[in-house]
C-alpha positions in Angstrom: 0.2 0.0 0.1 2.9 2.5 0.7 4.2 1.8 -2.4 1.3 3.9 -3.9 2.0 6.8 -1.9 4.7 8.6 -4.0 3.1 7.9 -7.6 -0.6 9.2 -5.8 1.3 12.3 -4.6 3.0 13.0 -8.3 -0.3 12.3 -9.4 -2.2 15.2 -7.8 0.5 17.8 -9.2 -0.6 16.4 -12.5 -4.2 16.8 -12.1 -3.7 20.1 -10.6 -1.8 20.9 -13.8 -4.7 19.9 -16.0 -7.1 21.7 -14.0 -5.2 25.0 -14.3 -4.8 24.7 -17.9 -8.3 24.3 -18.2 -9.3 27.3 -16.0 -6.5 29.4 -17.4 -8.3 28.8 -20.9 -11.7 29.8 -19.5 -10.4 32.8 -18.0 -8.5 33.9 -20.8 -11.5 33.9 -22.9 -14.2 35.0 -20.5 -11.7 37.8 -18.3 -9.3 40.0 -18.4 -6.9 37.6 -16.4 -3.9 36.0 -18.4 -3.4 32.2 -18.5 -0.3 32.5 -16.3 -2.1 34.4 -13.8 -4.8 32.0 -13.5 -2.2 29.2 -13.3 -0.6 30.8 -10.0 -4.0 31.3 -8.6 -5.0 27.6 -9.1 -1.6 26.3 -7.4 -2.1 28.7 -4.7 -5.5 27.7 -4.1 -4.9 24.0 -4.0 -1.5 24.5 -1.9 -0.7 22.5 1.3 -1.2 25.8 3.1 -4.8 26.4 1.6 -7.0 23.6 0.6 -4.2 21.1 1.5 -4.4 19.4 -2.0 -0.7 19.7 -3.4 2.0 18.7 -0.8 4.7 20.7 -0.1 6.5 21.9 -3.1 10.1 21.6 -1.4 9.3 17.9 -0.9 8.0 16.9 -4.2 9.9 15.9 -7.2 8.0 18.2 -9.4 10.4 20.9 -8.4 12.8 19.4 -10.8 10.2 19.6 -13.6 9.1 23.2 -12.7 12.6 24.4 -12.7 13.2 22.7 -16.1 10.3 25.0 -17.2 11.5 28.1 -15.4 15.2 27.0 -17.4 13.5 27.1 -20.8 11.2 30.3 -20.6 14.8 31.8 -19.4 17.0 30.5 -22.3 14.5 32.0 -24.8 14.5 35.3 -22.8 18.3 35.2 -23.0 18.1 33.9 -26.7 15.4 37.1 -27.8 18.2 39.4 -26.0 20.4 41.1 -28.4 23.4 42.7 -26.2 24.4 44.9 -29.0 21.4 47.1 -28.5 22.8 47.9 -25.2 25.9 49.4 -26.6 24.2 50.9 -29.8 21.7 52.3 -27.5 23.3 53.1 -23.9 20.5 54.8 -22.5 18.6 51.2 -22.1 21.5 50.5 -19.6 21.1 53.5 -17.8 17.5 53.3 -17.4 17.9 49.6 -16.1 20.6 51.0 -13.7 18.5 54.0 -12.3 15.2 51.8 -12.3 17.5 49.1 -9.9 18.9 51.7 -8.0 15.4 54.1 -7.3 13.4 50.4 -6.6 16.7 49.6 -4.0 16.7 52.6 -2.1 12.7 53.2 -1.6 11.9 49.7 -0.8 14.9 49.7 1.6 13.8 52.9 3.2 10.3 51.7 3.1 10.8 48.6 5.1 13.3 50.0 7.6 10.7 52.6 8.5 8.2 50.0 9.0 10.4 48.3 11.6 12.5 45.7 9.6 16.0 45.2 10.2 18.7 46.3 7.9 19.4 42.8 6.7 15.8 42.0 6.0 15.1 45.7 4.3 18.1 44.8 1.9 16.8 41.1 1.0 13.4 42.7 0.2 14.9 45.3 -1.8 17.1 43.4 -4.1 14.2 41.3 -5.0 12.0 44.0 -5.2 13.9 45.7 -8.1 13.5 42.5 -10.8 10.9 42.6 -13.5 10.5 39.1 -14.0 11.4 38.1 -17.7 9.4 34.9 -17.8 6.1 36.6 -17.7 6.5 39.6 -19.4 7.8 36.9 -22.2 4.8 35.2 -21.8 2.5 37.7 -22.3 4.7 39.1 -25.4 4.5 35.4 -26.9 0.9 35.1 -26.0 -0.3 38.8 -27.4 2.1 38.3 -30.5 2.9 42.0 -29.5 5.9 43.9 -31.4 7.4 47.1 -31.3 9.4 49.5 -29.3 7.8 48.6 -26.0 8.1 44.9 -26.5 11.5 44.8 -27.1 12.5 47.6 -24.3 10.3 45.3 -21.9 12.2 42.0 -22.9 15.6 43.9 -22.7 15.1 45.7 -19.7 13.9 42.7 -17.7 16.7 40.4 -18.6 19.2 43.3 -17.5 17.0 43.7 -14.1 17.1 40.3 -13.5 21.1 39.9 -13.8 21.2 42.8 -11.4 18.6 41.3 -9.0 21.0 38.1 -9.2 24.1 39.9 -8.5 22.7 42.1 -5.7 20.4 39.2 -4.1 23.8 37.0 -3.9 25.8 39.7 -2.4 23.2 40.4 0.5 22.5 36.3 1.2 26.4 36.1 1.3 26.5 39.0 3.8 23.4 37.3 5.6 25.4 33.7 5.9 28.7 35.4 7.2 27.0 37.4 9.8 25.1 34.4 11.3 27.4 31.8 10.5 31.0 33.7 10.5 32.2 31.7 7.5 33.8 34.0 5.3 34.3 31.2 2.8 30.2 30.5 2.8 29.8 34.3 2.4 32.0 34.6 -0.8 30.6 31.3 -2.1 27.1 32.5 -1.6 27.8 35.6 -3.7 30.6 36.1 -6.0 31.6 32.5 -7.0 27.8 31.3 -7.2 27.6 34.5 -9.5 31.1 33.5 -11.5 30.2 29.9 -11.6 26.8 30.1 -13.0 27.9 32.6 -15.7 30.6 30.1 -16.5 28.4 27.0 -16.7 26.0 29.0 -19.1 28.6 30.2 -21.2 30.5 26.5 -21.6 27.3 24.9 -22.6 26.5 27.9 -25.1 29.8 27.8 -26.7 29.7 23.8 -27.0 26.2 23.6 -28.5 27.3 25.3 -31.7 30.0 22.9 -32.2 27.7 19.7 -31.3 25.4 21.1 -33.7 27.8 21.7 -36.8 29.7 18.2 -36.2 25.8 16.6 -36.4 24.6 18.6 -39.1 21.9 20.9 -37.7 18.3 20.4 -38.4 14.8 22.0 -37.0 14.0 18.9 -35.0 18.1 18.8 -34.1 18.3 21.9 -32.7 15.4 21.9 -30.3 15.9 18.7 -29.0 19.6 19.2 -28.7 18.9 22.8 -26.8 16.2 21.5 -25.0 18.4 18.8 -23.7 21.1 21.5 -22.9 18.5 23.1 -20.8 17.8 20.2 -18.8 21.4 19.6 -18.2 22.1 23.1 -17.1 19.5 23.0 -14.6 20.7 19.5 -13.1 24.2 21.1 -12.8 23.0 23.9 -11.3 21.2 22.2 -8.6 23.9 19.7 -7.8 26.7 22.5 -7.4 24.3 24.8 -5.5 24.5 27.6 -8.4 21.9 29.9 -9.9 20.0 27.9 -12.7 18.3 31.6 -13.1 21.8 33.2 -14.3 23.0 30.0 -15.9 19.9 29.5 -18.0 20.0 33.5 -19.1 23.6 33.3 -19.8 23.0 30.1 -22.0 20.5 31.8 -23.9 22.5 35.1 -24.4 25.9 33.0 -25.8 23.7 30.8 -28.2 22.3 33.9 -29.7 26.0 35.1 -30.3 26.9 31.9 -31.3 24.4 32.4 -34.3 22.1 29.1 -33.9 19.1 30.2 -35.4 15.9 28.9 -33.9 12.3 29.5 -35.5 9.7 31.1 -33.1 8.0 27.4 -32.9 11.1 25.9 -31.7 12.1 28.7 -29.1 8.7 27.8 -27.4 9.7 24.3 -27.2 6.2 23.1 -28.3 3.7 21.3 -26.4 6.3 20.1 -23.8 7.2 23.9 -23.3 3.8 24.8 -22.8 3.1 21.8 -20.2 6.4 22.6 -17.9 4.8 26.3 -18.2 1.7 25.4 -16.7 3.6 23.0 -14.0 5.8 26.1 -13.2 3.4 28.5 -12.3 1.0 26.0 -10.6 4.2 25.3 -8.5 5.2 28.7 -7.5 1.5 29.5 -6.9 2.0 26.7 -4.0 4.8 28.0 -3.0 2.8 30.7 -1.1 0.6 30.5 1.9 -2.2 32.7 2.6 -0.8 33.1 6.6 2.5 34.5 5.1 0.6 36.6 2.8 -1.7 38.4 5.5 1.3 38.7 7.5 2.9 41.3 5.7 -0.3 42.3 3.5 0.0 46.3 3.5 3.4 46.5 3.5 3.3 44.3 0.3 1.5 47.1 -1.2 3.2 49.7 -0.4 6.3 47.8 -2.0 4.4 47.0 -5.4 3.5 50.7 -5.4 6.7 52.4 -4.8 8.2 49.9 -7.0 6.0 50.6 -9.9 6.4 54.4 -9.4 10.2 53.6 -9.5 10.2 51.9 -12.5 8.0 54.0 -14.4 9.9 57.3 -13.4 13.1 55.9 -14.8 11.8 54.8 -18.0 10.3 58.3 -18.3 13.4 60.0 -17.3 15.2 58.3 -20.0 12.5 57.9 -22.7 13.5 60.6 -25.3 17.2 59.8 -25.1 16.9 56.3 -25.7 14.8 56.9 -28.6 10.9 56.8 -27.7 8.1 59.2 -26.9 7.5 60.1 -23.1 4.3 58.0 -23.5 5.7 54.9 -24.4 8.9 55.5 -21.9 5.9 55.6 -19.2 4.3 52.4 -20.9 7.6 50.6 -20.6 8.0 50.9 -17.3 4.4 50.0 -16.4 5.0 46.9 -18.3 7.7 45.9 -16.1 5.6 45.2 -13.4 6.0 41.3 -13.0 8.5 40.0 -10.2 6.3 36.4 -9.1 8.2 33.8 -10.9 11.7 35.4 -10.6 11.6 36.2 -7.3 10.2 32.7 -6.0 12.8 31.1 -8.2 15.5 32.6 -6.3 14.1 32.0 -2.8 13.9 28.6 -3.7 17.4 28.5 -4.8 18.7 30.1 -1.4 17.5 26.5 0.3 20.1 24.8 -1.4 22.7 27.0 0.4 20.9 25.8 3.6 19.0 29.1 4.3 15.3 29.3 4.1 14.2 33.1 3.5 10.6 31.8 2.7 9.3 32.2 5.9 11.1 35.2 6.8 10.0 37.8 4.0 6.4 37.9 4.5 5.9 41.2 2.8 7.7 39.6 -0.3 4.8 36.8 -0.1 2.2 39.1 -0.2 3.7 41.2 -3.1 4.2 38.3 -5.1 1.0 37.0 -4.9 -0.5 40.5 -5.8 2.0 40.8 -8.7 1.1 37.1 -10.0 -2.2 38.4 -10.8 -1.7 42.1 -11.4 1.7 42.0 -13.0 1.1 40.0 -16.6 -2.6 42.2 -16.6 -0.3 45.4 -16.3 2.2 44.0 -18.9 -0.6 43.2 -21.4 -2.2 46.9 -20.4 1.1 48.4 -21.4 1.5 46.5 -24.9 -2.2 47.2 -25.8 -1.7 51.1 -25.3 1.5 51.2 -26.9 -0.6 49.7 -30.0 1.6 46.8 -30.3 -0.8 44.1 -30.0 -2.0 42.3 -33.5 -5.1 44.7 -35.0 -3.7 48.0 -33.2 -2.1 50.7 -35.6 1.4 51.9 -34.2 1.0 55.6 -33.1 3.7 57.8 -32.0 
């Protein structure tokens, strides 16, 4: 009888994913709610901490599939990012840097004012500055948008993810040193983790073109090889306690620079990519508990508000210099609202270092839930108001 326990536990995740997919399709047709927001809400409702249907995410093998799903979509984010654009238009980098500085400073000050410790404020601020690339890319793909705001959203979200990972690892390293007194753990938790994650992403990104050139590139072969490389990347990152987020983004960036051409259908990884995307957002939703959300709910709203204002002001400030109108600059700031997927992924990664921050940052749990619903909706609204969705004429 006990031999049936594990399969039954995993089966419930499959049922939850199927239910989330159906609800996501219905919600997309009847409400303004994007599919990924519906997936996350289903996971949250069925979580061990709410209805109790799903087991704890940390105790389930679904974590591996969820991380592979995240790796696939982060690879695509990196693959679609043109690094040369930051050289040709340096004001994009300036925009991202000012967004990060403003968000970090304002959120840090806000948390400190409400009684948070400096280290808690730094952790919250480092995570709050990120604009989550998985949600941004998913909305772009789902809505088939194209234009100036679309490209800025994608590139700025990828850049903010890199900044957030660097800052967050640095703060976690300092936190580890303060609590353990181990300088090695502090360094490993920050600089070495960052460098090693970039290194394995770069290494696979350079090796893949050589392999495909030797085998002879075909559409099916390139897609399969890329998907398997992402799986290997995620497993290596987990095995050596590195950042799979940074490694997958780096892998995508390097593959693009090495001139591997993937069609849009291949970049989405077809039905497999869609299935893993559903599992990913169900898993992320199930990682939150209502008790944690309520504990820091009002501070979460304030963090969400000042974060949106900071992103909007920085984007507006450099709009003209970077080549777009004030209006589109403001919309680019609004479209950077999502944060949930990357924030939860970074928090889960800290568990591999023996640090559990999930239970300590209640305000972040609230902000994550709020933006799991509102973030993708604001991104879609920004693209719609920018007239970059099919059927909308581009107006400057």
